[in-house]
ROTIGU-432973 format. One record per residue (C-alpha): x, y, z; residue in one letter. Coordinates in steps of 0.05 Angstrom, whole numbers, plus 5000, padded with zeros to 4 digits. Each point is the difference from the previous one (the first is absolute). Example, Ala and Ser with C-alpha at 12.3 -4.5 7.8 and 13.67 -1.06 7.14 Angstrom:
! ROTIGU-432973
c1:c2:c3:rest
5246:4910:5156:a .
5027:5069:4987:s .
END
This chain:
! ROTIGU-432973
c1:c2:c3:rest
7164:0737:2329:m .
4977:4946:5047:s .
5057:5018:5046:f .
4977:5073:5006:f .
4927:4979:5011:l .
5022:4953:5055:l .
5041:5056:5033:a .
4940:5047:5000:i .
4956:4947:5031:i .
5051:4986:5055:i .
5006:5076:5014:k .
4924:5008:5005:v .
4995:4941:5048:v .
5058:5028:5041:h .
4968:5069:5005:i .
4931:4971:5016:q .
5018:4948:5051:y .
5069:5018:5026:v .
4998:5076:4999:q .
4924:5007:4999:g .
4994:5022:5073:e .
5053:5053:4991:k .
4967:5031:4939:y .
4930:4996:5031:q .
5026:5038:5060:k .
5034:5052:4955:l .
4935:5008:4960:s .
4961:5010:5064:a .
5049:5052:5024:e .
4990:5039:4935:l .
4924:4996:5002:t .
4983:4997:5074:i .
5024:5047:5055:k .
4986:5012:5073:q .
4974:5071:5010:d .
5002:5040:5065:t .
4935:5031:5025:i .
5020:5062:5039:r .
4968:5008:5068:a .
4968:5067:5015:n .
5042:5040:5048:k .
4962:5023:5062:g .
4973:5070:5009:n .
5015:5050:5055:v .
4940:5031:5034:y .
4989:5056:5049:a .
4965:4984:5066:a .
4934:5025:4972:d .
5005:4958:4936:g .
5028:5052:4953:n .
5048:4971:4950:l .
5072:5023:5010:l .
5038:4955:4951:a .
4978:4950:4947:t .
5025:4966:4937:s .
4978:5028:4933:m .
5009:4975:4929:s .
5037:5049:4955:k .
5014:4992:4926:f .
5052:5027:4952:t .
4967:5005:4932:i .
5043:4993:4937:r .
4985:4990:4927:m .
5032:4957:4946:d .
4984:5046:4942:v .
5031:4952:4949:v .
4948:4947:5017:a .
4943:5044:4976:v .
4979:4994:4928:d .
5011:5066:4962:s .
4927:5004:4977:y .
4975:4988:5071:v .
5050:5051:5027:f .
4979:5055:4951:e .
4926:4987:5010:k .
5003:5002:5077:n .
5058:5045:5020:i .
4956:5061:5008:a .
4951:4962:5045:g .
5056:4970:5043:l .
5035:5068:5007:s .
4935:5032:5022:k .
4988:4946:5053:k .
5071:5007:5027:l .
4994:5076:5002:a .
4936:4995:5040:t .
5030:4952:5050:m .
5069:5031:5010:f .
4987:5074:4989:g .
5045:5014:4940:k .
4975:5022:4931:s .
4975:4953:4945:t .
5054:5028:4954:n .
5054:4982:5051:y .
4981:4926:4999:y .
4988:4997:4925:e .
5069:5029:4987:y .
5031:4952:5051:k .
4967:4938:4970:l .
5017:5020:4928:r .
5073:5013:5019:a .
5003:4932:5034:a .
4970:4966:4939:k .
5053:5032:4956:k .
5056:4978:5046:r .
4970:4930:5005:k .
4997:5006:5076:n .
4977:4934:5031:r .
5000:5024:5072:y .
4971:5071:5002:l .
4985:5026:5070:l .
4928:5025:5005:i .
4991:5009:5075:a .
5027:4977:5067:r .
4963:4985:5066:n .
4933:4989:4967:v .
4947:4974:5048:g .
4960:4937:4989:y .
4935:5034:4979:n .
5037:5044:4950:d .
5038:4939:4974:y .
4933:4966:4986:l .
4976:5063:4964:r .
5063:5004:4958:m .
4992:4928:4977:k .
4937:5023:4964:q .
5032:5060:4965:f .
5004:5000:4924:p .
5057:4955:4975:i .
5016:4977:5071:f .
4937:4958:5002:k .
5029:4956:4945:l .
5048:4972:5053:g .
5074:4986:5004:v .
5014:4972:4931:y .
4954:5044:4957:r .
4992:5061:5044:g .
5070:5003:5029:g .
4971:5009:5070:f .
5053:4984:5053:i .
4982:5004:5074:a .
5054:4988:5053:e .
4970:4986:5069:h .
5030:5016:5068:k .
4973:5004:5070:t .
5015:5062:5041:v .
4983:5022:5071:r .
4954:5059:5005:a .
4984:5045:5059:h .
4927:5023:4992:p .
5007:5057:5051:i .
5063:5026:4966:g .
5068:5013:5031:k .
4973:5009:5071:i .
5036:4952:5049:a .
5037:4969:4941:e .
5064:4984:5038:r .
4961:4965:5055:t .
4957:4960:4952:i .
5066:4984:4965:g .
5017:4952:4943:y .
5029:4932:4983:d .
5032:5004:4931:d .
5066:5013:4964:y .
5015:5055:5050:r .
5000:4951:5058:g .
4952:4993:5058:e .
4974:5061:5038:a .
4942:5017:5045:g .
4940:4955:5013:i .
5003:4967:4931:e .
5073:4982:5012:g .
4988:4976:5071:a .
4943:4954:4980:f .
5025:4980:4931:a .
4999:4925:5015:d .
4926:5004:5021:f .
4978:5044:4943:m .
5032:4963:4941:q .
4956:4939:5002:g .
5016:4934:4964:e .
5002:4994:4925:n .
4959:4946:4965:g .
5018:4954:4942:l .
4964:4975:4937:r .
5019:4962:4937:w .
4993:5033:4932:k .
5004:4972:4930:q .
5027:5037:4940:k .
4947:5012:4946:i .
5036:5050:4955:a .
5060:5045:4998:k .
5009:5030:5069:n .
4928:4980:5018:q .
4984:4952:5055:w .
4936:4975:5032:k .
4987:4963:5065:p .
4997:4924:4993:i .
4947:4994:5054:s .
4949:5044:5036:d .
5032:4977:5066:v .
5065:5031:5021:n .
5058:4957:5023:e .
5005:5045:5061:k .
4952:5056:5017:e .
5033:5067:5018:p .
4990:5025:5071:i .
4992:5075:5006:d .
5043:5038:5049:g .
4976:5028:5066:h .
4969:5068:5005:d .
5031:5045:5053:v .
4952:5041:5042:i .
5039:5059:5028:t .
4985:5045:5059:t .
5000:5062:4956:i .
4939:5045:5003:d .
4994:5035:4932:v .
4966:5061:5029:n .
5053:5010:5054:i .
5054:4984:4949:q .
4974:5055:4954:d .
4998:5050:5057:i .
5070:4983:5023:t .
5031:5001:4930:h .
4973:5068:4982:h .
5014:5032:5068:a .
5073:4979:4994:l .
5006:5019:4927:l .
4974:5071:5010:r .
5050:5014:5056:q .
5059:4969:4963:l .
4984:5043:4939:e .
4994:5064:5040:y .
5065:4989:5039:f .
5036:4970:4939:e .
5024:4943:5044:a .
5043:4943:4975:d .
4954:4945:5025:h .
4954:4980:5056:g .
4952:4948:5027:c .
4935:4997:5039:a .
4969:4939:5033:v .
4934:4989:5035:v .
4993:4940:5046:m .
4938:4973:5036:e .
5018:5003:5074:t .
4970:4936:5027:a .
5016:4953:4942:t .
5064:5027:4969:g .
4967:5001:4931:e .
5033:5050:4953:i .
4941:5039:4971:k .
5042:5046:4957:a .
5073:5007:4980:i .
5028:5052:4951:s .
5073:5004:4979:n .
5016:5057:4952:l .
5067:5020:4970:g .
5017:5059:4956:r .
5021:4995:4928:t .
5049:5047:4966:s .
4942:5040:4971:n .
4966:5009:5067:g .
4946:4947:4995:k .
4988:4948:5054:y .
4988:4925:4994:y .
5005:4936:5041:e .
5076:4997:4995:k .
5018:4956:5060:r .
4965:4971:5060:n .
5031:5052:5046:y .
4956:4982:5059:a .
5027:4928:5002:v .
5069:5009:4969:w .
5029:5067:5024:e .
5036:4995:5067:s .
5020:5070:5023:h .
5013:5044:5061:e .
4930:5017:5024:p .
5015:5063:5041:g .
4949:5024:5050:s .
4946:4947:4989:t .
5050:4954:5037:f .
4994:5044:5063:k .
4935:4966:5016:l .
5037:4934:5011:a .
5051:5035:5044:s .
4948:5034:5044:l .
4958:4937:5005:m .
5061:4959:5022:a .
5015:5048:5056:a .
4928:5004:5022:l .
4991:4924:5000:d .
5064:4990:5040:d .
4972:5052:5049:k .
5064:5041:5000:v .
4958:5061:4981:i .
4928:5022:4998:d .
4966:5047:4951:t .
5006:5054:5053:s .
5075:4991:5009:t .
5034:5067:4987:v .
5060:5007:4955:v .
5040:5063:4987:d .
5009:5010:4925:t .
5045:5058:5019:e .
5005:5048:4941:k .
4984:4948:4948:g .
5071:4978:4988:k .
5047:4951:5035:i .
5066:4964:4983:y .
5015:4927:5014:i .
5071:4978:4986:h .
5008:5062:4957:n .
4939:4983:4957:r .
4944:5052:4998:k .
4927:4984:5014:i .
4953:5057:4985:e .
4926:5014:5003:d .
4963:5030:4940:s .
4974:5057:5043:q .
5055:5052:5010:r .
5013:5010:5074:g .
4969:4933:5019:g .
4939:4986:5043:y .
5029:5009:5070:g .
4976:4952:5054:k .
4944:4956:4974:i .
4967:4934:5017:s .
5018:4935:4966:a .
4931:5001:4967:a .
5014:5069:4972:r .
5067:4975:4974:v .
4963:4955:4951:l .
4945:5051:4986:e .
5050:5053:4976:v .
5051:4947:4977:s .
5058:5026:5041:s .
5065:4966:4978:n .
5036:5025:5061:v .
4945:4977:5047:g .
4996:4928:4975:i .
5075:4992:4997:v .
5009:5024:5072:k .
4945:4954:5025:l .
5028:4938:4966:i .
5073:5017:5016:r .
4984:5009:5074:k .
4965:4933:5008:h .
5033:4954:4949:y .
5071:5024:4989:d .
5025:4949:5050:h .
4954:4944:4974:q .
4988:5010:4924:p .
4983:4926:4993:e .
4937:5012:5040:k .
4978:5055:4952:f .
5016:4957:4939:i .
4960:4942:5029:s .
4940:5046:4998:k .
5012:5015:4927:l .
5003:4925:4987:e .
4933:4994:5035:k .
4972:5054:4954:y .
5020:4962:4938:g .
5057:5043:4976:f .
5058:4951:5003:t .
4979:4952:4945:k .
4960:5003:4935:p .
4925:4993:5003:v .
5005:4937:4957:g .
4956:5014:4939:f .
4991:4948:4945:k .
5011:5058:4953:i .
5072:5002:4977:k .
5048:5057:5013:g .
4985:5019:5071:e .
5051:5049:5029:g .
5044:4980:5058:l .
4997:5039:5065:p .
5063:5025:5034:i .
4998:5006:5076:i .
5072:5003:5028:p .
5018:4966:5065:t .
5061:5010:5046:p .
5029:4936:4970:k .
5002:5030:4930:d .
5062:5032:4970:a .
4957:5060:4980:r .
4981:5014:5073:w .
5029:5065:5027:s .
4995:5046:5060:k .
4941:5037:4968:i .
4962:4941:4970:s .
4948:4996:5055:l .
4986:5074:4999:e .
4995:5002:4924:w .
4953:4940:5000:m .
4953:5035:5048:s .
4980:5053:4949:w .
5001:4955:4938:g .
5071:5005:4974:y .
5052:4945:4994:g .
4943:4950:4991:v .
4965:4978:4936:s .
4930:4971:4994:v .
4947:4993:4945:t .
4935:5039:5000:p .
4963:4934:5009:m .
5038:4986:5065:q .
4983:5069:5026:t .
4927:4990:4981:l .
4998:4932:5034:m .
5026:5032:5064:f .
4951:5059:4999:y .
4943:4952:4984:n .
5017:4959:5062:a .
4994:5063:5042:v .
4931:5012:4969:a .
4981:4926:5009:n .
5007:5000:5076:n .
5071:4973:4996:g .
4984:4941:4955:i .
5051:4999:4943:m .
4970:4967:4938:v .
5038:4986:4936:k .
4981:5043:4941:p .
4970:4957:4945:r .
4980:5010:4928:f .
4961:4936:4985:v .
4935:4974:5031:k .
4992:4934:4964:e .
5013:4956:4939:l .
4942:4976:4958:r .
4991:4952:4942:r .
4935:4999:4961:q .
4966:5043:5053:d .
5019:4950:5055:k .
5044:5025:5057:t .
5060:4954:5007:e .
5044:5039:5048:k .
4985:5055:5049:v .
5053:5046:5030:f .
4982:5017:5071:e .
5024:5058:5041:t .
5069:4984:5027:e .
5019:5026:5069:i .
5075:5015:5005:i .
4999:5026:5072:n .
4938:4994:5044:p .
5020:5060:5043:k .
5055:5050:4984:i .
4988:5043:5062:a .
4955:5006:5061:s .
4930:5029:4994:d .
5022:5058:5044:e .
5057:5017:4954:t .
4957:4993:4937:l .
4946:5045:5028:k .
5051:5055:5015:k .
5035:4993:4933:i .
4935:5004:4961:r .
4980:5063:5037:k .
5066:5033:4984:v .
4993:4980:4927:m .
4931:5031:4998:e .
5029:5064:5030:n .
5053:5002:4945:v .
4942:5014:4953:v .
4961:5045:5047:i .
5056:5044:5026:k .
5066:4973:4975:g .
5041:4997:4936:t .
4940:4975:4959:a .
4949:5052:5025:s .
4995:5024:4928:n .
4958:4938:4983:i .
4956:5003:5062:y .
4925:4995:4987:s .
4945:5008:5051:s .
4956:4954:4958:n .
5041:4936:5003:f .
5057:4977:5043:s .
5070:4978:4980:m .
5063:4981:5039:a .
5071:4994:4975:g .
5071:5026:4996:k .
5037:5043:4950:t .
5069:4982:4975:g .
5054:5041:4965:t .
5068:4970:4986:a .
5061:5026:4964:k .
5025:4951:4948:k .
5069:4971:5009:y .
5044:5009:4938:i .
5054:4945:4997:p .
5073:5014:4984:r .
5006:5015:4926:h .
5037:5038:4946:k .
4970:5064:4972:n .
5001:5024:4927:e .
5071:5026:5009:k .
5024:4933:5024:g .
5008:5024:5072:e .
4984:4952:5056:t .
4942:5024:5043:i .
4994:4970:5069:s .
4935:4968:5023:g .
4954:5052:5031:h .
4928:5018:5016:y .
4970:5043:4945:s .
4970:5069:5012:t .
4963:4994:4933:k .
4969:4930:4999:y .
4949:4979:5053:y .
4950:4944:5015:v .
4933:5026:5024:a .
4952:4952:5034:s .
4938:4991:5042:f .
4974:4937:5033:a .
4937:4992:5041:g .
4930:4973:5004:f .
4927:5021:5000:f .
4951:5008:5035:p .
5045:5017:5059:a .
4958:4967:5054:d .
4976:4938:4962:t .
5050:4990:4944:p .
4974:4967:4936:k .
5059:5015:4954:y .
5074:5014:5007:s .
5038:5038:4947:c .
5071:5021:4982:i .
5023:5051:4949:v .
5073:5009:4980:v .
5025:5051:4949:v .
5072:5003:4977:h .
5036:5062:4975:d .
4945:5053:4996:p .
5021:5067:4972:d .
5030:5034:5061:k .
4977:5069:4977:n .
4928:4976:5003:k .
5006:4962:5065:g .
5032:4938:5029:y .
4972:4989:5070:y .
4956:4940:5014:g .
4944:5045:5024:a .
5001:5040:4935:t .
5012:4945:4948:v .
4975:4933:5028:a .
4948:5016:5053:a .
4951:5033:4950:p .
5000:4936:4959:i .
4982:4961:5063:f .
4944:5048:5015:k .
4971:4997:4929:e .
5000:4924:5002:i .
4967:4998:5069:a .
4949:5054:4982:q .
4978:4966:4936:k .
4997:4931:5033:i .
4956:5031:5054:y .
4955:5029:4945:t .
4993:4937:4958:t .
5009:4943:5050:t .
4959:4991:5064:p .
5048:5001:5059:i .
4963:5027:5061:d .
4955:5058:5018:n .
5052:5052:4981:q .
4990:5039:4935:s .
5048:5033:4953:a .
4960:5065:4995:e .
4960:5040:5049:d .
4938:5004:4957:k .
4999:4941:4954:a .
4942:5009:4951:d .
4971:4930:5005:f .
4938:5021:4962:t .
5042:5020:4941:a .
5040:4936:5004:i .
4937:4958:5003:e .
4971:5037:4940:n .
5064:4990:4962:q .
4998:4926:5016:y .
4927:4994:4976:k .
5018:5037:4937:k .
5058:4954:4986:y .
4959:4938:5016:n .
4947:5024:4951:k .
5053:5009:4946:v .
5031:4931:5008:i .
4933:4965:5002:n .
4976:5034:4937:k .
4995:4953:4940:e .
5051:5025:4950:y .
4995:4985:4926:k .
5059:5044:4981:y .
5069:5011:5030:v .
4999:5062:5046:p .
5052:5055:5002:n .
5046:4991:5061:v .
5053:5051:4981:r .
5017:5043:5060:g .
4974:4949:5051:m .
5048:4975:5055:p .
5030:4934:4977:g .
4973:4958:5057:m .
4929:5027:4989:d .
5003:4988:4925:a .
5023:4928:5010:v .
4943:4986:5049:s .
4949:5033:4955:f .
5020:4965:4936:l .
5006:4932:5033:e .
4930:5008:5028:n .
4971:5011:4931:i .
5033:4937:4973:g .
5067:5022:4971:l .
5069:4972:5016:k .
5049:5056:5017:v .
5075:5007:4992:k .
5034:5063:5025:i .
5068:5032:4994:t .
5026:5059:5040:g .
4969:5033:5061:v .
4952:5058:5011:g .
4941:5018:4956:k .
4979:4969:4933:v .
5029:5037:4940:k .
4986:4946:4947:y .
4952:4942:4989:q .
5011:4949:4945:s .
4925:4989:4986:i .
4972:5067:4984:q .
4940:5034:5030:n .
4937:4980:4962:g .
5024:4934:4972:e .
4952:4942:5011:r .
5015:4965:5066:l .
5019:4927:4993:v .
5003:4968:5069:k .
5064:4963:5012:g .
5040:5046:4955:s .
5065:5028:5026:t .
5009:5076:5005:i .
5068:5031:5012:i .
5006:5062:5042:l .
5061:5045:5003:k .
5006:5043:5063:l .
5041:5061:5015:s .
END
């Protein structure tokens, strides 16, 4: 007996003094842990302060029905079912049946709802049964943080994301700045799966991520999005993009990229403006004409014979869209009517023996290398040179009218913007600055890529010709006597690569007579440009129209006209007789409405989304919206007592 007692004493001493440190450490590991305090990810804002992307808490609500006492369950099931029915829109009977069935099956993880907002989560915690907590009420809330776009799907591809899908758009490009730095704190275990902080002071305080202030103007973005969408829907096009750029600064004020789904709807499918490198067609003729003018090998008055609208070079046909051609016309008129024969003959005559000189001009115009966006996925340009294997006897001639080359819409826009900006080529940019806690930490200034792409004399002539394209050329259908525009139409046949058809037959590569790219690029006002804009539409229904003048130019006009109407530019007006009295009265009426002291939530159904947001925010509500267009649903009903700071959800269509 004494022997066993001695052994126990020796073991206790050994554990306490020899292995004591080991077991103390093990005990601490089981009762103390280091917890991560997640930093808040930065927000994305429009230039005017509108929120474009932010992080929101979402909850999945489940129920451990087994944890609920049978008496409590029977007494409160009707009340809980009624509360759930009111919140989620299904019947009381539906929830009562669902809960009883789960109780019978002894379901410990019954799904109640997904993507529940924070305010609704707090309300649900007070529902009958749920208010008893995890162990007695079976209330299970699983938290996650998601990125939300308060203005809906507009500009979604450009705003982008940084998640399981990868990095895209602005959020992807500035992920390192937006993530912030996580903090740390020690917690002590106080019960099963329950921990509390050991101290009020964190081991390391979290540092929130930077907010990104973009160049996007929400009003211009809304105008651009809907102008593009309407035309894509009418022409049943496959996809398209439209971009508005501030001439002097290079700030992108609007960018819309819409692709078609199998059921004919459109959404922000890809960032076509940045990503899609394609043969531009006739919008490229501007570069060809400007090169020849700046090299002084021609003048705008130089006469070229377009013959009968059809010529052959090395057995390849070049043909004008107008049957019979245009006869003998000036170089300026070649661009105004977009004569393929005319531009090819001019470039062939003066550069066939020195193509490198022509290509050096294209390099100067920014076509030979990518723009260099921080946004990932920028398309690569293709500008062949005589040193390339792809160079052929007709390469120069084909380049002159926009074939055999490949550029992105953003490259074309950057070039046209330089023409508008007195020859100063500025880099398009999407971000103005980075902020942290309302303090500006980094400003992105205008970046000049080329201080002068052509002489003032050349630029003056080119801009006049571009204005005449709208006044008396291929884009005369969008001419307005009330406000001036300048630009160039583009229509390009799509090249179909070598492939096998449904029968397994090999089809050689060829230019399609069914699929086209319609485009228009230009600026406004014509004499003192404030904005440049490009519109590109792929694969419109040929039976409805496929020319740049028919498909793309009207989008450009609608964007320009509405910007003129809503944004001060100069003394030009969008309408002959703008009823400023009516506008002023409407403003006073609106101002009276938003300054009224509201006790109850007003009815905003039928109001334009942007107006409803402004109105509701002014009376003290927080607003979340989905969709675009007018309000069709509001989560807090008309007539309910207004609680300032509450969140109202609007659904638009």
